[in-house]
Structures are given as structure tokens and as C-alpha cells.
PDB file with SEQRES, HELIX, SHEET and CRYST1 records, atoms N, CA, C and O in Angstrom:
SEQRES   1 A   57  MET ALA GLU LYS ASP SER LYS THR LYS ASN PHE VAL LEU          
SEQRES   2 A   57  ARG LEU ASP ALA GLU THR MET ALA ALA LEU GLU LYS TRP          
SEQRES   3 A   57  ALA ASP ASP GLU PHE ARG SER VAL ASN GLY GLN ILE ALA          
SEQRES   4 A   57  TYR VAL ILE ASP GLN ALA LEU LYS LYS ASN GLY ARG LEU          
SEQRES   5 A   57  PRO LYS ASN LYS HIS                                          
HELIX    1 AA1 ALA A   17  ASP A   29  1                                  13    
HELIX    2 AA2 VAL A   34  LYS A   48  1                                  15    
HELIX    3 AA3 LYS A   54  LYS A   56  5                                   3    
CRYST1    1.000    1.000    1.000  90.00  90.00  90.00 P 1           1          
ATOM      1  N   MET A   1      10.261   3.326   0.816  1.00  0.00           N  
ATOM      2  CA  MET A   1       9.134   4.014   1.380  1.00  0.00           C  
ATOM      3  C   MET A   1       9.604   4.794   2.601  1.00  0.00           C  
ATOM      4  O   MET A   1      10.663   4.499   3.155  1.00  0.00           O  
ATOM      5  N   ALA A   2       8.844   5.763   3.014  1.00  0.00           N  
ATOM      6  CA  ALA A   2       9.207   6.615   4.144  1.00  0.00           C  
ATOM      7  C   ALA A   2       9.245   5.808   5.440  1.00  0.00           C  
ATOM      8  O   ALA A   2       8.699   4.708   5.520  1.00  0.00           O  
ATOM      9  N   GLU A   3       9.895   6.372   6.443  1.00  0.00           N  
ATOM     10  CA  GLU A   3       9.975   5.731   7.752  1.00  0.00           C  
ATOM     11  C   GLU A   3       8.575   5.452   8.276  1.00  0.00           C  
ATOM     12  O   GLU A   3       7.687   6.296   8.162  1.00  0.00           O  
ATOM     13  N   LYS A   4       8.378   4.283   8.843  1.00  0.00           N  
ATOM     14  CA  LYS A   4       7.057   3.895   9.326  1.00  0.00           C  
ATOM     15  C   LYS A   4       6.647   4.712  10.534  1.00  0.00           C  
ATOM     16  O   LYS A   4       7.439   4.951  11.446  1.00  0.00           O  
ATOM     17  N   ASP A   5       5.405   5.131  10.521  1.00  0.00           N  
ATOM     18  CA  ASP A   5       4.830   5.881  11.627  1.00  0.00           C  
ATOM     19  C   ASP A   5       4.368   4.892  12.692  1.00  0.00           C  
ATOM     20  O   ASP A   5       3.772   3.865  12.366  1.00  0.00           O  
ATOM     21  N   SER A   6       4.636   5.190  13.949  1.00  0.00           N  
ATOM     22  CA  SER A   6       4.233   4.282  15.022  1.00  0.00           C  
ATOM     23  C   SER A   6       2.731   4.339  15.273  1.00  0.00           C  
ATOM     24  O   SER A   6       2.219   3.580  16.095  1.00  0.00           O  
ATOM     25  N   LYS A   7       2.030   5.206  14.596  1.00  0.00           N  
ATOM     26  CA  LYS A   7       0.592   5.345  14.787  1.00  0.00           C  
ATOM     27  C   LYS A   7      -0.173   4.743  13.617  1.00  0.00           C  
ATOM     28  O   LYS A   7      -1.065   5.386  13.063  1.00  0.00           O  
ATOM     29  N   THR A   8       0.167   3.516  13.238  1.00  0.00           N  
ATOM     30  CA  THR A   8      -0.543   2.869  12.141  1.00  0.00           C  
ATOM     31  C   THR A   8      -1.925   2.447  12.609  1.00  0.00           C  
ATOM     32  O   THR A   8      -2.160   2.231  13.797  1.00  0.00           O  
ATOM     33  N   LYS A   9      -2.835   2.335  11.647  1.00  0.00           N  
ATOM     34  CA  LYS A   9      -4.208   1.924  11.944  1.00  0.00           C  
ATOM     35  C   LYS A   9      -4.522   0.670  11.146  1.00  0.00           C  
ATOM     36  O   LYS A   9      -4.076   0.515  10.009  1.00  0.00           O  
ATOM     37  N   ASN A  10      -5.275  -0.200  11.739  1.00  0.00           N  
ATOM     38  CA  ASN A  10      -5.696  -1.436  11.089  1.00  0.00           C  
ATOM     39  C   ASN A  10      -7.120  -1.292  10.572  1.00  0.00           C  
ATOM     40  O   ASN A  10      -7.937  -0.585  11.162  1.00  0.00           O  
ATOM     41  N   PHE A  11      -7.412  -1.971   9.459  1.00  0.00           N  
ATOM     42  CA  PHE A  11      -8.771  -2.004   8.944  1.00  0.00           C  
ATOM     43  C   PHE A  11      -8.956  -3.265   8.108  1.00  0.00           C  
ATOM     44  O   PHE A  11      -7.984  -3.880   7.672  1.00  0.00           O  
ATOM     45  N   VAL A  12     -10.191  -3.635   7.892  1.00  0.00           N  
ATOM     46  CA  VAL A  12     -10.513  -4.822   7.113  1.00  0.00           C  
ATOM     47  C   VAL A  12     -10.727  -4.396   5.668  1.00  0.00           C  
ATOM     48  O   VAL A  12     -11.373  -3.383   5.400  1.00  0.00           O  
ATOM     49  N   LEU A  13     -10.184  -5.170   4.745  1.00  0.00           N  
ATOM     50  CA  LEU A  13     -10.352  -4.913   3.320  1.00  0.00           C  
ATOM     51  C   LEU A  13     -10.855  -6.183   2.671  1.00  0.00           C  
ATOM     52  O   LEU A  13     -10.223  -7.234   2.787  1.00  0.00           O  
ATOM     53  N   ARG A  14     -11.972  -6.100   1.996  1.00  0.00           N  
ATOM     54  CA  ARG A  14     -12.520  -7.265   1.307  1.00  0.00           C  
ATOM     55  C   ARG A  14     -12.236  -7.131  -0.185  1.00  0.00           C  
ATOM     56  O   ARG A  14     -12.555  -6.112  -0.798  1.00  0.00           O  
ATOM     57  N   LEU A  15     -11.636  -8.166  -0.761  1.00  0.00           N  
ATOM     58  CA  LEU A  15     -11.334  -8.203  -2.185  1.00  0.00           C  
ATOM     59  C   LEU A  15     -11.871  -9.492  -2.780  1.00  0.00           C  
ATOM     60  O   LEU A  15     -11.913 -10.525  -2.112  1.00  0.00           O  
ATOM     61  N   ASP A  16     -12.280  -9.428  -4.035  1.00  0.00           N  
ATOM     62  CA  ASP A  16     -12.707 -10.661  -4.688  1.00  0.00           C  
ATOM     63  C   ASP A  16     -11.463 -11.519  -4.958  1.00  0.00           C  
ATOM     64  O   ASP A  16     -10.341 -11.012  -4.952  1.00  0.00           O  
ATOM     65  N   ALA A  17     -11.667 -12.798  -5.189  1.00  0.00           N  
ATOM     66  CA  ALA A  17     -10.561 -13.752  -5.321  1.00  0.00           C  
ATOM     67  C   ALA A  17      -9.631 -13.411  -6.475  1.00  0.00           C  
ATOM     68  O   ALA A  17      -8.416 -13.569  -6.353  1.00  0.00           O  
ATOM     69  N   GLU A  18     -10.175 -12.949  -7.584  1.00  0.00           N  
ATOM     70  CA  GLU A  18      -9.352 -12.621  -8.751  1.00  0.00           C  
ATOM     71  C   GLU A  18      -8.444 -11.421  -8.467  1.00  0.00           C  
ATOM     72  O   GLU A  18      -7.271 -11.426  -8.840  1.00  0.00           O  
ATOM     73  N   THR A  19      -8.981 -10.407  -7.815  1.00  0.00           N  
ATOM     74  CA  THR A  19      -8.186  -9.228  -7.459  1.00  0.00           C  
ATOM     75  C   THR A  19      -7.103  -9.609  -6.454  1.00  0.00           C  
ATOM     76  O   THR A  19      -5.961  -9.164  -6.571  1.00  0.00           O  
ATOM     77  N   MET A  20      -7.458 -10.428  -5.473  1.00  0.00           N  
ATOM     78  CA  MET A  20      -6.487 -10.850  -4.466  1.00  0.00           C  
ATOM     79  C   MET A  20      -5.357 -11.646  -5.101  1.00  0.00           C  
ATOM     80  O   MET A  20      -4.194 -11.453  -4.749  1.00  0.00           O  
ATOM     81  N   ALA A  21      -5.682 -12.530  -6.024  1.00  0.00           N  
ATOM     82  CA  ALA A  21      -4.651 -13.328  -6.693  1.00  0.00           C  
ATOM     83  C   ALA A  21      -3.698 -12.422  -7.477  1.00  0.00           C  
ATOM     84  O   ALA A  21      -2.483 -12.621  -7.442  1.00  0.00           O  
ATOM     85  N   ALA A  22      -4.242 -11.435  -8.177  1.00  0.00           N  
ATOM     86  CA  ALA A  22      -3.407 -10.499  -8.935  1.00  0.00           C  
ATOM     87  C   ALA A  22      -2.529  -9.685  -8.005  1.00  0.00           C  
ATOM     88  O   ALA A  22      -1.362  -9.440  -8.309  1.00  0.00           O  
ATOM     89  N   LEU A  23      -3.074  -9.268  -6.883  1.00  0.00           N  
ATOM     90  CA  LEU A  23      -2.316  -8.495  -5.899  1.00  0.00           C  
ATOM     91  C   LEU A  23      -1.208  -9.330  -5.274  1.00  0.00           C  
ATOM     92  O   LEU A  23      -0.098  -8.838  -5.074  1.00  0.00           O  
ATOM     93  N   GLU A  24      -1.501 -10.583  -4.967  1.00  0.00           N  
ATOM     94  CA  GLU A  24      -0.484 -11.481  -4.409  1.00  0.00           C  
ATOM     95  C   GLU A  24       0.672 -11.682  -5.394  1.00  0.00           C  
ATOM     96  O   GLU A  24       1.837 -11.674  -4.998  1.00  0.00           O  
ATOM     97  N   LYS A  25       0.347 -11.860  -6.671  1.00  0.00           N  
ATOM     98  CA  LYS A  25       1.395 -12.035  -7.685  1.00  0.00           C  
ATOM     99  C   LYS A  25       2.226 -10.774  -7.815  1.00  0.00           C  
ATOM    100  O   LYS A  25       3.454 -10.845  -7.868  1.00  0.00           O  
ATOM    101  N   TRP A  26       1.578  -9.622  -7.868  1.00  0.00           N  
ATOM    102  CA  TRP A  26       2.276  -8.348  -7.983  1.00  0.00           C  
ATOM    103  C   TRP A  26       3.214  -8.145  -6.794  1.00  0.00           C  
ATOM    104  O   TRP A  26       4.373  -7.772  -6.971  1.00  0.00           O  
ATOM    105  N   ALA A  27       2.714  -8.389  -5.595  1.00  0.00           N  
ATOM    106  CA  ALA A  27       3.535  -8.250  -4.391  1.00  0.00           C  
ATOM    107  C   ALA A  27       4.729  -9.195  -4.448  1.00  0.00           C  
ATOM    108  O   ALA A  27       5.853  -8.801  -4.136  1.00  0.00           O  
ATOM    109  N   ASP A  28       4.490 -10.429  -4.842  1.00  0.00           N  
ATOM    110  CA  ASP A  28       5.566 -11.419  -4.943  1.00  0.00           C  
ATOM    111  C   ASP A  28       6.613 -10.983  -5.969  1.00  0.00           C  
ATOM    112  O   ASP A  28       7.813 -11.130  -5.734  1.00  0.00           O  
ATOM    113  N   ASP A  29       6.166 -10.454  -7.092  1.00  0.00           N  
ATOM    114  CA  ASP A  29       7.085  -9.984  -8.134  1.00  0.00           C  
ATOM    115  C   ASP A  29       7.992  -8.862  -7.640  1.00  0.00           C  
ATOM    116  O   ASP A  29       9.121  -8.721  -8.111  1.00  0.00           O  
ATOM    117  N   GLU A  30       7.504  -8.066  -6.695  1.00  0.00           N  
ATOM    118  CA  GLU A  30       8.273  -6.931  -6.176  1.00  0.00           C  
ATOM    119  C   GLU A  30       8.859  -7.207  -4.786  1.00  0.00           C  
ATOM    120  O   GLU A  30       9.320  -6.292  -4.104  1.00  0.00           O  
ATOM    121  N   PHE A  31       8.835  -8.484  -4.378  1.00  0.00           N  
ATOM    122  CA  PHE A  31       9.417  -8.923  -3.095  1.00  0.00           C  
ATOM    123  C   PHE A  31       8.825  -8.166  -1.902  1.00  0.00           C  
ATOM    124  O   PHE A  31       9.544  -7.760  -0.988  1.00  0.00           O  
ATOM    125  N   ARG A  32       7.512  -7.986  -1.930  1.00  0.00           N  
ATOM    126  CA  ARG A  32       6.793  -7.357  -0.821  1.00  0.00           C  
ATOM    127  C   ARG A  32       5.717  -8.310  -0.328  1.00  0.00           C  
ATOM    128  O   ARG A  32       5.318  -9.239  -1.030  1.00  0.00           O  
ATOM    129  N   SER A  33       5.255  -8.062   0.895  1.00  0.00           N  
ATOM    130  CA  SER A  33       4.063  -8.752   1.375  1.00  0.00           C  
ATOM    131  C   SER A  33       2.856  -8.097   0.702  1.00  0.00           C  
ATOM    132  O   SER A  33       2.970  -7.006   0.144  1.00  0.00           O  
ATOM    133  N   VAL A  34       1.719  -8.754   0.756  1.00  0.00           N  
ATOM    134  CA  VAL A  34       0.506  -8.153   0.199  1.00  0.00           C  
ATOM    135  C   VAL A  34       0.198  -6.858   0.941  1.00  0.00           C  
ATOM    136  O   VAL A  34      -0.154  -5.856   0.317  1.00  0.00           O  
ATOM    137  N   ASN A  35       0.326  -6.868   2.250  1.00  0.00           N  
ATOM    138  CA  ASN A  35       0.086  -5.662   3.032  1.00  0.00           C  
ATOM    139  C   ASN A  35       1.050  -4.546   2.612  1.00  0.00           C  
ATOM    140  O   ASN A  35       0.643  -3.397   2.440  1.00  0.00           O  
ATOM    141  N   GLY A  36       2.313  -4.891   2.452  1.00  0.00           N  
ATOM    142  CA  GLY A  36       3.304  -3.912   2.025  1.00  0.00           C  
ATOM    143  C   GLY A  36       3.007  -3.362   0.638  1.00  0.00           C  
ATOM    144  O   GLY A  36       3.205  -2.175   0.375  1.00  0.00           O  
ATOM    145  N   GLN A  37       2.527  -4.239  -0.254  1.00  0.00           N  
ATOM    146  CA  GLN A  37       2.186  -3.803  -1.617  1.00  0.00           C  
ATOM    147  C   GLN A  37       1.011  -2.842  -1.604  1.00  0.00           C  
ATOM    148  O   GLN A  37       1.029  -1.829  -2.303  1.00  0.00           O  
ATOM    149  N   ILE A  38      -0.008  -3.149  -0.815  1.00  0.00           N  
ATOM    150  CA  ILE A  38      -1.165  -2.259  -0.711  1.00  0.00           C  
ATOM    151  C   ILE A  38      -0.723  -0.905  -0.161  1.00  0.00           C  
ATOM    152  O   ILE A  38      -1.127   0.135  -0.681  1.00  0.00           O  
ATOM    153  N   ALA A  39       0.101  -0.909   0.886  1.00  0.00           N  
ATOM    154  CA  ALA A  39       0.586   0.343   1.472  1.00  0.00           C  
ATOM    155  C   ALA A  39       1.400   1.139   0.455  1.00  0.00           C  
ATOM    156  O   ALA A  39       1.265   2.361   0.375  1.00  0.00           O  
ATOM    157  N   TYR A  40       2.242   0.458  -0.323  1.00  0.00           N  
ATOM    158  CA  TYR A  40       3.061   1.116  -1.341  1.00  0.00           C  
ATOM    159  C   TYR A  40       2.188   1.755  -2.422  1.00  0.00           C  
ATOM    160  O   TYR A  40       2.399   2.911  -2.789  1.00  0.00           O  
ATOM    161  N   VAL A  41       1.215   1.007  -2.928  1.00  0.00           N  
ATOM    162  CA  VAL A  41       0.337   1.518  -3.985  1.00  0.00           C  
ATOM    163  C   VAL A  41      -0.452   2.727  -3.494  1.00  0.00           C  
ATOM    164  O   VAL A  41      -0.578   3.720  -4.210  1.00  0.00           O  
ATOM    165  N   ILE A  42      -0.980   2.647  -2.283  1.00  0.00           N  
ATOM    166  CA  ILE A  42      -1.729   3.778  -1.730  1.00  0.00           C  
ATOM    167  C   ILE A  42      -0.818   4.982  -1.548  1.00  0.00           C  
ATOM    168  O   ILE A  42      -1.200   6.101  -1.890  1.00  0.00           O  
ATOM    169  N   ASP A  43       0.388   4.769  -1.013  1.00  0.00           N  
ATOM    170  CA  ASP A  43       1.344   5.852  -0.803  1.00  0.00           C  
ATOM    171  C   ASP A  43       1.694   6.541  -2.124  1.00  0.00           C  
ATOM    172  O   ASP A  43       1.732   7.769  -2.197  1.00  0.00           O  
ATOM    173  N   GLN A  44       1.950   5.744  -3.169  1.00  0.00           N  
ATOM    174  CA  GLN A  44       2.294   6.315  -4.475  1.00  0.00           C  
ATOM    175  C   GLN A  44       1.125   7.109  -5.059  1.00  0.00           C  
ATOM    176  O   GLN A  44       1.331   8.181  -5.629  1.00  0.00           O  
ATOM    177  N   ALA A  45      -0.085   6.598  -4.924  1.00  0.00           N  
ATOM    178  CA  ALA A  45      -1.266   7.301  -5.435  1.00  0.00           C  
ATOM    179  C   ALA A  45      -1.478   8.622  -4.692  1.00  0.00           C  
ATOM    180  O   ALA A  45      -1.812   9.635  -5.306  1.00  0.00           O  
ATOM    181  N   LEU A  46      -1.286   8.609  -3.381  1.00  0.00           N  
ATOM    182  CA  LEU A  46      -1.436   9.836  -2.596  1.00  0.00           C  
ATOM    183  C   LEU A  46      -0.391  10.880  -2.989  1.00  0.00           C  
ATOM    184  O   LEU A  46      -0.706  12.063  -3.113  1.00  0.00           O  
ATOM    185  N   LYS A  47       0.848  10.440  -3.182  1.00  0.00           N  
ATOM    186  CA  LYS A  47       1.915  11.353  -3.605  1.00  0.00           C  
ATOM    187  C   LYS A  47       1.611  11.933  -4.981  1.00  0.00           C  
ATOM    188  O   LYS A  47       1.718  13.142  -5.187  1.00  0.00           O  
ATOM    189  N   LYS A  48       1.235  11.077  -5.917  1.00  0.00           N  
ATOM    190  CA  LYS A  48       0.962  11.493  -7.295  1.00  0.00           C  
ATOM    191  C   LYS A  48      -0.145  12.546  -7.355  1.00  0.00           C  
ATOM    192  O   LYS A  48      -0.110  13.444  -8.197  1.00  0.00           O  
ATOM    193  N   ASN A  49      -1.112  12.432  -6.470  1.00  0.00           N  
ATOM    194  CA  ASN A  49      -2.258  13.322  -6.490  1.00  0.00           C  
ATOM    195  C   ASN A  49      -2.182  14.456  -5.482  1.00  0.00           C  
ATOM    196  O   ASN A  49      -3.162  15.168  -5.260  1.00  0.00           O  
ATOM    197  N   GLY A  50      -0.999  14.622  -4.867  1.00  0.00           N  
ATOM    198  CA  GLY A  50      -0.795  15.723  -3.929  1.00  0.00           C  
ATOM    199  C   GLY A  50      -1.671  15.651  -2.696  1.00  0.00           C  
ATOM    200  O   GLY A  50      -2.096  16.681  -2.171  1.00  0.00           O  
ATOM    201  N   ARG A  51      -1.940  14.459  -2.234  1.00  0.00           N  
ATOM    202  CA  ARG A  51      -2.848  14.256  -1.092  1.00  0.00           C  
ATOM    203  C   ARG A  51      -2.137  14.058   0.242  1.00  0.00           C  
ATOM    204  O   ARG A  51      -2.794  13.922   1.274  1.00  0.00           O  
ATOM    205  N   LEU A  52      -0.808  14.040   0.238  1.00  0.00           N  
ATOM    206  CA  LEU A  52      -0.070  13.860   1.486  1.00  0.00           C  
ATOM    207  C   LEU A  52       0.340  15.225   2.039  1.00  0.00           C  
ATOM    208  O   LEU A  52       0.552  16.165   1.273  1.00  0.00           O  
ATOM    209  N   PRO A  53       0.453  15.340   3.358  1.00  0.00           N  
ATOM    210  CA  PRO A  53       0.982  16.589   3.929  1.00  0.00           C  
ATOM    211  C   PRO A  53       2.394  16.826   3.420  1.00  0.00           C  
ATOM    212  O   PRO A  53       3.099  15.870   3.097  1.00  0.00           O  
ATOM    213  N   LYS A  54       2.812  18.059   3.343  1.00  0.00           N  
ATOM    214  CA  LYS A  54       4.122  18.428   2.809  1.00  0.00           C  
ATOM    215  C   LYS A  54       5.265  17.678   3.490  1.00  0.00           C  
ATOM    216  O   LYS A  54       6.206  17.262   2.815  1.00  0.00           O  
ATOM    217  N   ASN A  55       5.206  17.494   4.814  1.00  0.00           N  
ATOM    218  CA  ASN A  55       6.311  16.828   5.530  1.00  0.00           C  
ATOM    219  C   ASN A  55       6.340  15.325   5.306  1.00  0.00           C  
ATOM    220  O   ASN A  55       7.305  14.679   5.715  1.00  0.00           O  
ATOM    221  N   LYS A  56       5.330  14.737   4.679  1.00  0.00           N  
ATOM    222  CA  LYS A  56       5.283  13.294   4.415  1.00  0.00           C  
ATOM    223  C   LYS A  56       6.059  12.938   3.157  1.00  0.00           C  
ATOM    224  O   LYS A  56       6.500  11.796   3.026  1.00  0.00           O  
ATOM    225  N   HIS A  57       6.243  13.863   2.231  1.00  0.00           N  
ATOM    226  CA  HIS A  57       6.948  13.584   0.972  1.00  0.00           C  
ATOM    227  C   HIS A  57       8.329  13.208   1.271  1.00  0.00           C  
ATOM    228  O   HIS A  57       9.105  12.930   0.357  1.00  0.00           O  
TER     229      HIS A  57                                                      
END                                                                             
């Protein structure tokens, strides 16, 4: 993943237990934390859909 920006923002995310369990397993399978997995998935979706600024790619 790209170099971390020092201007990260925190927010609360509510997930149902089944979704959280699936996310925890997925993160574990890829040797990431749940937070890291969520950040990775969001980053990939933004890239795929051309939603990131040009210098972020």
C-alpha cells in the first residue's frame, strides 16, 4: 500500500457480527489487522473506480 499519510482520520464503523467475523478471517488470511484490511479494501475500490487523486496512485 502507499506510504501512510500523517493526516489520518478516525471514525466509528458498526458491523454485524457475521460481517465482522468474515472480515477478521479475511484479514488473518492476508496477515493484516482488521483495520489494515478495511483500509486496503477501500483503497483498492477507490483505485479501481478512479476515485483517488492522480498523485495518490
